[in-house]
N, C-alpha and C positions, 0 to 999 in steps of 0.2 A: 504494499499499499503506500509506503513511505517512498520507495524507489519510483513507484508509478507517478506520484505527484511531483517528485523532483525532476524526473523525465519530461512531464508536461512542462512544467516551468522552463527547462532547458530548451525544449522545442519552441515554445511560445517566443522566447527571447531570440531565437535563431530566425524564426519567420519574420519577426519584426526587423531584424538588422539586416536580413538577406537583400532587401532592395537597396541598401545603402552601400553594399559591396560593389563599388565601381572600380574599374581598372584606371590607373592614374600613371602618369609619366614618371621617369626616374627622378626628376628634379623635385616633383611634388611629393614622392615617397620619401626622399631624403629629408625634406622639410617637415613632413608629417612624424617621422621618427624623432626628429630633433624636438618636435612640439610635444610628443608624449613624454620625453625625457624632461624637458623644462617644466612641463605641466604636472610632473610628478603623478602620472596616471597610475602606476602600481599603487601608491598609497591611497588614491582614490578608490581603486578597485577593492582594496582590502577593507576600507570602511563600507563599502556597498555589501561586501560578502558579509559583513557583521550585521548590517541592517537586514538583510535578505534572512539570514540564519535566525535572527530574533523574531522576526515575523513569521517564518516557517514554525518556529517552536512555539509561538503563541497559538498558531492554528492547529498544530498537531505535537503535543508535548512529547510523543514518543521520538521525534526528531531530535530532540535534545540528547538522547542518548548515544547518538552518532555524530556528535559534534566534531570530534577529533577527525574522523574519516571524511566528513563533509568539508571541513576547513581545508585539510590536506588536498582533497580533491580540487578544490576551487583555486587553492594556491598554485597547484602544479598546472591546472589548465588555463588559468586566466593570467598566468605570467609567462606562458610557453612563447617561444619564438614565433610560432605560427599564429597564435592570438595576437601578438604584437603586430606582426606583419598585417593581418586582417584589419587590425583596428587602424593602422596607419592608412591602409586602402580606404577606410570610411573618409577619414579626414582628407586624404589626397584627392578622393573622388568628389567631395563637396568644395573645397577650398583650392584657389589657385596657388602656385608657388608663392606669388606675391603675398597673398592673403596670409598664408601660413606664417611667413617671414614676419609679417606685421604683428601677429598673434605672439609669435615667439618673442619678438622685441618688447611686446607689453609684459609677458610673462617674466622676462628678465628685469623688467623695471621694478623699483622699491613697491609700487602699488600691486603690480602683477604678482610679485612674490608673497605679499600680504594676502592677496585673494587666494593663492594656492594654500597658503598655510591656514587660512581661516575658512576655507570652504566647507570642511567637515561641520564646523560649527554653524555656519550659515544654513546649510542644509538641514541640521538638526533643529534649528530654530523654525524654519520654513515648514518642516514636516509638523512640527508642534502646532504652527499656526493653522496649517490646512486641517489638520485633526480637530482643532478647535472650532472652526468655522463649519466644519461637517456636522460635529455634535451640535452646535448651535441650531442647526437647521435640519437636524435628522427627522424631526416630526414631519416636514415637508415631504422628505423622500418616503416615509412610511405612508403617508397619504397618497402619493403617486403610485406606489407599489400596490397598495390595497385598492385603488380604484381601477389600476389595470388588471389585477387578478379577478375583481369582480366583473369586469367587462368580458373577460375570456371564460368565464366559468359558466 
């Protein structure tokens, strides 16, 4: 059951990301790899793995029993050379070499470095705000779902 849910999540992410996998030129590739390094993408991925693991554990407490294995699996697969190359393809397929260099220049600036360092905290606060706003308006969602359920019944 746990493996099936995890597999579905991985397939879902792959399906969303696949249209973004565009072939890019060598210059764009090089700039995209530099962006990943300067932007500390591995640190961001580790933070995201933590968030995903916590969310999955809340949905299914049995997942918590496999924390070590799940984290090792994610670490191995999300920091591999092939994953890094595919992620660089995403950036290189969306941005030109010039745009990538401009982003890199920003990340190397004092403000850009601060952005990279504080990104996990900003995301944590944003998630908290989103959750708060959803909870504040949860009654509206319940009404919408009940109305739809009554119409289809």
